[in-house]
C-alpha positions as CSV (number, residue, x, y, z in Angstrom):
1,M,96.6,304.4,178.1
2,S,98.2,307.0,180.6
3,S,96.0,309.6,179.3
4,A,92.6,308.2,180.1
5,V,94.4,306.9,183.7
6,F,95.0,310.5,184.1
7,L,91.4,311.6,183.6
8,S,90.0,309.6,185.1
9,L,92.9,310.7,188.3
10,L,91.6,314.6,187.5
11,L,87.8,313.7,186.7
12,V,88.0,312.0,190.0
13,L,89.5,315.4,191.6
14,S,87.2,317.5,189.6
15,C,84.0,316.3,190.5
16,Q,85.2,316.8,194.2
17,Q,86.2,320.7,193.5
18,Q,82.8,321.1,192.0
19,A,80.9,319.8,195.0
20,T,82.7,322.3,196.6
21,S,81.1,325.1,195.0
22,G,77.8,323.4,194.6
23,S,77.5,323.4,197.9
24,H,78.2,327.5,198.0
25,V,75.8,328.1,194.7
26,R,73.0,326.8,197.0
27,S,73.4,328.0,199.8
28,N,73.1,331.7,197.6
29,Q,70.2,329.8,196.5
30,S,68.6,329.3,199.3
31,G,66.8,333.3,199.4
32,M,65.0,335.0,196.9
33,G,65.5,339.1,195.8
34,L,63.2,341.4,196.7
35,A,61.0,341.4,193.4
36,G,60.7,337.2,194.0
37,Q,63.6,336.2,191.6
38,P,66.0,333.1,192.4
39,S,69.0,334.8,193.5
40,S,71.0,332.4,190.7
41,H,69.4,334.5,187.8
42,H,71.0,337.2,190.2
43,T,74.2,335.9,190.6
44,L,74.4,335.5,186.5
45,A,73.3,338.9,186.5
46,M,76.5,339.5,188.5
47,M,79.0,337.5,186.8
48,F,78.0,338.9,183.1
49,Q,78.6,342.5,184.7
50,N,81.8,341.9,186.9
51,S,83.2,339.5,184.0
52,N,85.1,342.7,181.3
53,D,86.8,339.7,178.9
54,D,84.0,337.1,179.1
55,E,85.8,334.9,180.0
56,C,84.5,331.0,179.8
57,D,86.7,329.3,182.8
58,V,84.0,330.5,184.8
59,V,81.5,328.5,183.8
60,M,81.8,326.1,186.5
61,N,81.3,328.7,189.4
62,L,77.2,328.4,187.9
63,S,74.5,326.8,188.4
64,A,74.2,323.4,186.6
65,V,70.8,325.3,185.0
66,D,73.0,328.9,184.5
67,R,75.1,327.4,182.2
68,C,74.2,326.7,179.3
69,A,72.6,330.2,179.0
70,F,76.3,331.6,179.8
71,V,77.7,329.6,177.1
72,K,75.4,331.3,174.6
73,R,75.8,334.6,176.0
74,T,79.7,334.7,176.4
75,P,81.6,335.2,173.1
76,D,84.6,333.4,175.1
77,C,82.4,330.2,174.2
78,K,82.3,330.5,170.9
79,M,84.9,328.2,169.7
80,E,85.6,329.7,166.4
81,D,88.1,327.5,165.3
82,G,86.8,323.9,165.0
83,F,84.0,322.5,163.8
84,I,82.4,321.4,166.6
85,N,81.6,324.2,169.6
86,Y,82.0,321.2,172.5
87,L,81.3,324.2,175.4
88,Y,78.2,323.9,173.8
89,V,77.9,319.7,173.8
90,A,78.5,319.5,177.3
91,F,76.7,322.3,179.1
92,C,73.2,322.3,176.3
93,L,73.0,319.2,174.3
94,L,73.4,317.2,177.2
95,P,72.5,316.6,181.1
96,P,74.6,317.8,183.7
97,N,74.5,314.1,185.4
98,L,75.8,312.8,181.6
99,T,79.6,315.1,182.6
100,P,81.6,311.7,183.0
101,L,79.9,310.3,180.4
102,T,80.9,313.0,178.1
103,I,84.5,313.0,179.2
104,T,84.7,309.9,178.4
105,F,83.2,310.1,174.7
106,C,85.3,312.8,174.7
107,I,88.5,311.3,175.4
108,I,87.9,308.2,172.4
109,W,87.2,310.8,170.0
110,L,90.8,313.1,171.8
111,L,92.0,309.7,170.2
112,F,90.5,309.4,167.1
113,L,92.6,312.7,166.3
114,F,95.1,311.9,167.5
115,V,95.7,308.4,165.1
116,L,94.1,311.1,162.5
117,L,97.3,312.8,162.6
118,G,99.9,310.0,163.3
119,L,98.6,308.1,160.6
120,T,98.3,311.4,157.9
121,A,101.6,312.5,158.6
122,S,103.2,309.7,158.8
123,K,101.8,307.5,156.3
124,F,101.6,310.8,153.4
125,F,102.7,314.1,154.7
126,C,105.9,312.6,155.4
127,P,106.2,310.6,152.2
128,N,105.3,313.4,149.9
129,L,107.5,316.0,151.6
130,S,110.5,313.1,150.9
131,A,108.8,313.3,147.2
132,I,109.2,316.8,146.7
133,S,113.0,316.9,148.7
134,T,113.9,313.9,145.6
135,S,112.9,315.9,143.4
136,L,115.0,319.2,144.1
137,H,118.0,317.0,144.7
138,L,118.7,318.3,148.5
139,T,121.6,316.6,150.6
140,H,120.3,315.0,154.0
141,N,121.2,317.1,155.8
142,V,119.4,320.0,154.4
143,A,116.6,317.7,153.7
144,G,116.4,316.5,157.6
145,V,116.5,320.1,159.0
146,T,113.8,321.1,156.5
147,F,111.8,319.1,154.7
148,L,111.7,316.2,157.1
149,A,111.8,318.3,160.2
150,L,108.7,319.7,159.0
151,G,107.3,316.3,158.1
152,N,108.0,314.9,162.4
153,G,107.2,318.0,163.2
154,A,103.8,318.9,161.6
155,P,101.3,317.9,164.3
156,D,103.4,320.0,167.6
157,I,103.3,323.4,164.8
158,F,99.8,322.9,163.5
159,S,98.5,322.2,166.7
160,A,100.8,325.3,168.7
161,M,99.8,327.8,165.4
162,A,95.8,326.5,166.2
163,A,96.2,326.9,169.9
164,F,97.9,330.8,169.1
165,S,95.1,331.3,167.2
166,H,93.5,332.4,170.3
167,P,94.7,334.3,173.0
168,H,92.8,332.3,175.9
169,T,93.6,328.7,174.2
170,A,98.0,330.0,174.3
171,G,99.0,328.3,177.4
172,L,98.0,325.0,175.4
173,A,100.3,326.0,172.3
174,V,103.4,326.9,176.0
175,G,102.4,323.6,177.9
176,A,102.7,321.6,174.3
177,L,105.6,322.9,173.0
178,F,107.7,323.2,176.5
179,G,105.8,320.2,177.5
180,A,107.3,318.0,174.4
181,G,110.5,319.4,174.8
182,I,110.7,318.3,178.6
183,F,109.5,314.5,177.4
184,V,111.7,314.2,174.2
185,T,114.7,315.1,175.9
186,T,113.8,313.0,179.3
187,V,111.9,310.4,178.4
188,V,112.8,309.6,175.0
189,A,116.6,310.3,175.8
190,G,116.2,309.1,178.6
191,S,114.6,305.3,177.0
192,V,116.9,305.8,173.9
193,A,120.3,305.9,176.4
194,L,118.2,302.6,178.6
195,V,118.1,300.6,175.6
196,K,121.2,301.0,174.0
197,P,124.1,303.1,175.6
198,F,126.2,304.7,173.5
199,A,128.9,307.6,172.5
200,V,126.8,311.0,171.5
201,A,128.8,312.8,168.7
202,S,130.1,316.0,170.6
203,R,130.4,319.0,168.5
204,P,127.0,318.7,166.4
205,F,125.5,317.0,170.4
206,L,126.5,320.6,171.5
207,R,125.3,322.3,168.2
208,D,122.0,321.2,169.0
209,V,121.7,321.5,173.3
210,I,123.3,325.2,172.5
211,F,120.7,326.6,170.1
212,Y,117.8,324.5,172.2
213,M,118.7,327.0,175.0
214,A,118.5,330.0,173.3
215,A,115.6,329.7,171.6
216,V,113.7,328.3,174.7
217,F,115.4,331.3,176.9
218,W,114.0,333.7,174.1
219,T,110.8,332.0,174.2
220,F,111.2,332.6,177.6
221,L,111.4,336.2,177.5
222,M,108.7,337.0,175.2
223,L,106.3,335.2,177.9
224,Y,107.8,337.1,180.6
225,R,107.3,340.6,178.7
226,G,104.0,339.1,177.5
227,T,104.1,340.3,174.0
228,T,106.5,340.3,170.9
229,T,106.2,342.8,167.8
230,L,106.8,342.3,163.7
231,G,110.5,342.4,164.0
232,E,110.9,340.3,167.1
233,T,108.6,336.7,165.5
234,L,111.0,337.9,162.4
235,G,113.5,337.7,164.1
236,Y,113.0,334.6,165.8
237,L,111.8,332.5,163.1
238,S,115.4,333.4,162.0
239,L,117.2,331.5,164.4
240,Y,115.9,328.4,162.7
241,V,117.5,329.9,159.4
242,V,120.3,330.2,162.0
243,Y,120.7,327.0,162.7
244,V,120.1,325.3,159.5
245,L,122.6,326.9,157.9
246,T,125.2,325.9,161.0
247,V,124.0,322.5,160.3
248,I,125.3,323.5,156.9
249,I,128.2,324.8,157.4
250,S,129.4,322.1,159.8
251,A,129.0,319.1,157.4
252,C,131.0,320.8,154.7
253,I,133.3,321.3,157.0
254,Y,133.6,317.8,158.0
255,N,132.9,317.0,154.9
256,R,136.0,318.3,153.2
257,Q,138.7,317.6,156.7
258,K,137.6,314.0,155.7
259,H,138.3,314.3,152.1
260,S,141.7,315.7,153.1
261,M,143.0,313.4,155.8
262,N,141.8,310.1,153.4
263,A,143.5,312.0,150.7
264,S,146.4,312.4,153.2
265,V,146.7,309.8,155.7
266,R,145.8,306.0,154.5
267,N,145.8,304.9,157.8
268,V,142.2,303.2,158.4
269,A,142.9,303.4,162.5
270,H,141.8,306.9,162.7
271,I,139.1,307.5,161.1
272,P,136.4,305.3,163.0
273,E,137.8,307.9,166.1
274,F,137.4,310.7,163.2
275,H,133.7,309.4,163.1
276,S,133.0,308.0,166.8
277,S,133.8,312.7,167.6
278,D,132.2,314.6,165.6
279,S,129.3,313.5,162.6
280,S,126.1,313.0,163.2
281,D,124.9,311.6,160.5
282,D,127.3,308.5,160.5
283,D,124.4,306.2,160.0
284,I,122.4,308.0,157.1
285,P,124.1,306.6,154.4
286,C,121.7,303.1,156.4
287,L,119.6,304.6,154.4
288,T,120.1,305.7,151.3
289,A,119.8,302.3,151.2
290,G,116.1,302.0,151.3
291,G,115.2,302.3,148.1
292,T,117.4,299.7,146.5
293,I,116.3,296.9,149.7
294,Q,112.5,297.7,148.5
295,Q,113.2,297.1,145.3
296,E,114.8,294.5,145.6
297,Y,112.0,293.0,147.8
298,E,109.0,293.6,145.1
299,S,111.5,292.2,142.9
300,E,110.9,289.1,145.0
301,Y,106.9,288.7,144.3
302,R,106.8,290.2,140.7
303,P,105.5,287.7,138.2
304,L,107.1,286.0,136.2
305,L,104.9,286.2,133.4
306,P,104.0,289.3,132.4
307,Y,101.1,290.2,134.0
308,S,99.3,293.7,133.7
309,E,96.3,294.3,135.5
310,S,92.7,296.2,134.3
311,T,92.0,299.7,135.9
312,S,89.5,299.1,138.3
313,Q,91.6,296.0,139.8
314,I,94.5,298.6,140.2
315,L,91.9,300.9,141.9
316,L,90.8,298.2,144.9
317,S,94.3,297.4,145.1
318,S,95.1,301.0,145.9
319,L,92.9,301.3,148.4
320,N,93.5,298.6,150.4
321,P,95.6,299.6,153.1
322,V,97.2,296.2,154.4
323,D,100.2,294.2,152.8
324,N,98.9,290.1,153.0
325,R,102.8,289.9,153.2
326,K,103.2,292.1,156.2
327,W,99.8,290.5,157.7
328,R,101.4,287.7,158.0
329,R,104.9,288.2,159.4
330,K,102.7,291.2,162.4
331,S,101.8,290.3,165.9
332,W,97.7,289.8,167.2
333,R,98.5,293.6,168.8
334,W,99.3,295.4,165.4
335,R,96.7,292.9,163.6
336,V,94.2,294.9,166.2
337,L,95.3,298.5,166.2
338,K,95.4,297.7,161.4
339,V,92.1,296.5,161.5
340,L,91.2,299.4,163.9
341,K,92.5,302.4,161.7
342,T,91.6,300.8,158.4
343,P,88.4,302.7,157.7
344,L,90.2,306.0,158.6
345,E,93.2,304.8,156.0
346,V,90.9,303.9,153.2
347,L,89.2,307.5,153.8
348,L,93.0,308.7,153.5
349,L,94.1,306.9,150.6
350,L,90.4,308.7,148.2
351,C,92.0,311.9,149.3
352,I,95.7,312.2,149.0
353,P,98.3,311.0,146.4
354,V,101.1,309.6,147.7
355,V,104.1,310.0,145.2
356,D,107.3,307.6,146.3
357,P,110.7,308.3,144.5
358,D,111.9,304.4,146.0
359,K,109.6,302.6,143.6
360,E,109.8,301.8,140.0
361,D,106.6,302.8,138.9
362,K,106.7,306.5,141.5
363,N,103.1,305.2,143.3
364,W,101.2,306.2,140.1
365,R,97.9,304.4,140.5
366,R,96.2,306.3,137.1
367,P,92.3,305.5,138.6
368,L,93.3,306.5,141.8
369,N,95.5,309.3,141.2
370,C,92.3,311.0,138.4
371,L,90.1,310.6,141.8
372,H,92.8,312.3,143.7
373,L,92.1,314.9,141.5
374,I,88.6,315.7,142.2
375,T,88.2,314.1,145.9
376,A,91.8,316.4,146.9
377,P,90.5,320.2,146.4
378,L,87.3,318.9,147.4
379,V,88.6,318.6,150.9
380,C,90.8,321.5,150.6
381,V,88.2,323.7,150.6
382,L,85.5,322.0,152.9
383,T,88.0,321.7,155.5
384,F,90.2,324.4,155.5
385,Q,89.9,326.8,158.1
386,S,86.7,324.1,159.6
387,G,85.2,324.7,156.8
388,I,84.4,328.4,156.7
389,Y,84.6,328.1,152.4
390,G,82.5,325.5,152.7
391,H,79.5,327.9,152.7
392,H,80.9,330.7,150.4
393,M,79.0,331.6,146.7
394,I,80.2,333.0,144.5
395,Q,77.7,336.8,143.6
396,G,75.7,334.8,146.1
397,E,74.4,332.3,144.0
398,F,77.2,329.8,142.6
399,P,78.8,327.7,145.7
400,I,82.5,327.5,145.4
401,W,82.4,323.4,146.2
402,L,80.0,323.5,143.2
403,L,82.9,325.4,141.1
404,T,85.9,323.1,142.9
405,L,84.2,319.7,142.3
406,L,83.8,320.5,138.0
407,L,87.2,321.7,138.3
408,G,88.7,318.6,139.7
409,L,86.5,316.5,137.4
410,F,87.6,318.6,134.4
411,L,91.3,318.1,135.4
412,S,90.6,314.0,135.9
413,A,88.9,313.5,132.5
414,I,92.4,314.9,131.3
415,V,94.7,313.2,132.8
416,F,92.6,309.6,132.6
417,C,91.8,310.8,128.6
418,T,96.2,310.9,128.0
419,T,97.3,308.5,130.5
420,T,98.0,305.0,130.5
421,N,97.9,302.6,133.3
422,D,101.8,301.1,133.6
423,C,103.9,304.7,133.0
424,P,103.9,308.0,135.1
425,P,103.3,311.1,133.2
426,K,105.7,313.2,133.5
427,Y,103.8,315.9,135.7
428,H,103.2,312.8,138.4
429,P,105.8,315.0,141.2
430,L,103.1,317.6,141.0
431,F,101.0,314.9,143.0
432,A,103.7,315.1,145.3
433,L,102.9,318.8,146.0
434,L,98.9,318.2,145.8
435,G,99.2,315.6,148.4
436,F,101.1,317.8,150.8
437,V,99.2,320.5,150.7
438,V,96.3,318.2,151.5
439,S,97.3,316.3,154.3
440,A,98.4,319.2,155.7
441,V,95.0,321.1,155.4
442,L,94.0,317.6,157.1
443,I,96.6,318.1,160.2
444,S,95.7,321.4,160.6
445,T,91.7,320.7,160.9
446,A,92.4,318.0,163.3
447,A,94.9,320.4,165.6
448,S,92.0,323.0,165.7
449,E,89.9,319.8,166.8
450,V,91.9,318.6,169.4
451,V,93.3,322.1,171.0
452,S,88.9,322.8,171.0
453,L,88.5,319.8,172.7
454,L,91.4,320.0,175.3
455,H,90.1,323.9,175.6
456,M,86.7,322.8,176.8
457,L,88.4,319.3,178.8
458,G,89.8,322.6,180.8
459,V,86.6,324.4,181.6
460,V,84.8,321.4,183.1
461,L,87.5,319.8,184.8
462,S,88.6,323.3,186.1
463,L,92.5,322.7,184.9
464,S,94.8,325.6,182.6
465,N,95.1,325.2,179.5
466,T,98.9,324.8,180.1
467,V,99.0,321.7,181.9
468,L,96.8,320.2,179.4
469,G,99.4,321.3,177.4
470,L,102.4,320.2,179.2
471,T,100.6,316.5,179.6
472,L,97.8,315.4,176.9
473,L,98.2,317.5,174.1
474,A,103.0,316.8,174.5
475,W,102.0,313.3,174.9
476,G,99.8,312.2,172.4
477,N,102.7,315.0,169.7
478,S,105.1,313.0,171.0
479,I,104.4,309.8,172.0
480,G,105.1,308.8,167.9
481,D,108.6,309.9,168.3
482,C,108.8,308.4,171.2
483,F,108.2,305.0,169.8
484,S,109.7,305.2,166.6
485,D,113.2,306.7,168.1
486,I,113.8,303.7,171.1
487,T,113.5,301.7,167.8
488,I,115.8,303.2,165.6
489,A,118.6,302.9,168.3
490,R,117.1,298.8,169.3
491,Q,118.1,298.4,166.0
492,G,121.5,299.9,166.2
493,Y,120.9,303.7,165.3
494,P,121.0,305.6,168.8
495,R,123.3,308.8,167.1
496,M,120.6,308.7,165.0
497,A,117.9,308.9,167.5
498,I,119.6,311.0,170.1
499,S,119.7,313.2,166.6
500,A,116.0,313.0,166.2
501,C,115.2,313.7,170.0
502,F,117.2,317.3,170.2
503,G,116.8,318.6,166.2
504,G,112.9,318.2,165.6
505,I,112.1,320.0,168.8
506,I,114.1,323.3,167.9
507,F,112.1,323.3,164.1
508,N,109.0,322.3,166.4
509,M,109.4,325.8,169.1
510,L,110.7,327.9,166.5
511,F,108.0,327.4,164.4
512,G,105.6,326.8,166.7
513,V,105.4,330.0,168.4
514,G,106.3,332.2,165.2
515,L,104.6,331.5,162.6
516,G,101.6,331.4,166.0
517,C,102.4,334.4,166.6
518,L,102.7,335.4,163.4
519,M,99.3,334.3,161.9
520,Q,97.7,336.0,165.1
521,M,99.6,339.6,164.4
522,V,98.0,339.2,160.7
523,Q,94.6,338.5,161.6
524,T,94.9,340.9,164.5
525,H,97.5,344.2,162.8
526,S,98.5,344.2,166.0
527,D,101.3,342.6,168.7
528,V,101.0,339.4,170.0
529,Q,99.8,339.9,174.0
530,F,100.4,336.2,175.8
531,E,98.6,335.1,179.3
532,P,100.9,333.5,182.2
533,E,98.9,330.9,183.2
534,G,100.8,332.1,186.5
535,L,103.4,329.8,188.5
536,L,103.3,326.2,186.2
537,T,104.2,328.6,183.0
538,W,107.5,329.2,185.1
539,I,108.0,325.9,186.1
540,L,108.0,324.8,183.3
541,A,110.3,326.7,181.5
542,G,112.5,327.3,184.4
543,S,112.8,322.7,184.1
544,L,113.1,322.7,180.9
545,G,116.2,324.9,181.0
546,L,117.5,323.4,184.1
547,S,117.0,319.8,182.4
548,L,119.1,321.1,179.1
549,V,121.8,323.0,180.9
550,L,122.2,319.5,182.9
551,S,122.5,317.5,179.8
552,F,125.0,320.2,178.0
553,I,127.5,319.6,181.6
554,I,127.0,316.0,183.0
555,V,127.6,314.3,179.3
556,P,130.6,315.7,178.4
557,L,131.7,315.4,182.3
558,C,130.5,311.4,181.2
559,Q,133.0,311.9,178.7
560,F,129.6,312.0,175.4
561,H,129.3,308.2,176.8
562,L,125.3,307.5,177.5
563,G,124.8,304.6,179.7
564,R,122.2,303.8,182.1
565,T,122.9,305.7,184.9
566,Y,122.3,308.5,182.0
567,G,119.7,307.3,181.3
568,I,117.5,306.7,184.2
569,F,118.5,310.7,185.2
570,L,116.3,311.6,182.8
571,L,113.2,309.1,183.5
572,V,113.7,310.4,187.3
573,F,113.6,313.7,186.3
574,Y,111.0,314.0,184.2
575,A,108.8,312.3,186.9
576,I,109.7,314.8,189.7
577,F,108.7,317.4,187.1
578,L,105.5,316.1,186.6
579,L,104.7,316.1,190.0
580,I,105.6,319.1,190.9
581,A,103.5,320.7,187.8
582,L,100.6,318.4,189.1
583,L,101.4,319.8,193.1
584,T,101.5,323.5,191.7
585,E,98.1,322.9,189.5
586,F,96.0,322.1,192.6
587,G,97.2,324.3,194.5
588,E,99.1,322.8,196.9
589,I,102.3,324.7,195.3
590,R,102.1,328.3,195.3
591,I,104.0,331.2,195.7
592,V,103.6,333.2,199.3
């Protein structure tokens, strides 16, 4: 709702700006050229001559009649990433008087894309990553800062990589990563402190804040210089490797000290004090019992007499995303949202396999998993890099998608004939890898559409990519983390929630910027050039750095106790930052 209200306000302001610019265009059209040609065409020709970079942002300076021709001729308006050229739809397919309706449909489509990102990440990407980490026998610390961090930050990372693919949309990535960082470390962390005041783990908190400040400072230097080399990008990515090693080494040291203390001192009174000041993973062992709880929950509803479902019944039940037991317990709001999301969940269930190590049968569904061998590779071919490989032909005659379909049918027939409905095969964990790949491709595709759509909204509303990134893109990617962290805090695990606030955004920034720059270097075979969008970029970076420095100073002064006063302070800080950013965007705050 906040996104819709925000865009409605921006639409009113942009219409006023367009009315002003339109009056200048009409006044220029009152005169005629020497050859009797209207001066609007002369203005369009001069625009093409003077715009060496062919930036698409100047299209709103033209009259409504000339915008379609400008969009068709300008290379910057092609929008290679994404299935839909939203600028062409806005300026060529739809009449100018329907611009408010166009923006409304774009908002609805944007919300749908965010729902797609959230469902794919939470229901398919994260569970498969968890299954992979379980199969590799990784510890909670390693899995948390690697696979699970990738699962939680998948929308942010893929959105940043999609935005960095084009220099003009790099501001979206910077705004989204910095904006999400401020949002998570102020709004989410402040909400956790308001919901459940607690004493934060001292050393893990300082460790995460220091690494995040280093990442922000390094990113600030890259933006200030306007370029980065391959060596700097690899060093930027290696900073996260150092962070992972620090987490692992500190966990090993902590466990060794705890075991030595338990062996030498049997006084139980000293142990909770040791926990409260050091371990950020005190609540994690509660999660390890999830599989046991799930199995006990399912055993209560297990039939007393032996019963085996047919293949068709297994397929239909596997494609039903609604749990009847959960449906009866939930509120009507949850039911309405579930009904709206059910068609999309069914489509995703048809395309993405999910392996659950906590279940007795590992979520093995023989008919559906055999169908996945057909649909999953086909979806990858048709959606990877906005469907570019869907048109490829082998030797100019045989389409690659047809070859993928035939191979999928062949593998599906083999698996169906050599397996049973009751017992999963030994290679069933490989389906987790297949689900990981397919969900990653779909998240990347949806992220590319989000970036293209936000770029079009920025052009139509005369807004910079940075402000769209720090508002809509940051809110859309972080709102799920906000609700999940607050829920975890209400359930009595505030330390886990605050650790997720800082640990996840370190991964998002380092990998989002690092992989985005690396991909652009591979495509262009040159260094990455940044185009900072004026004062707003520096306000964004400075606000994020200031929030981290204040947390680094205030939290130790409060003896690492996060109370409601600190939570209110963080919320007020974000409100002031957002007000300054919007005033800067609309020209009320400028460099003299």
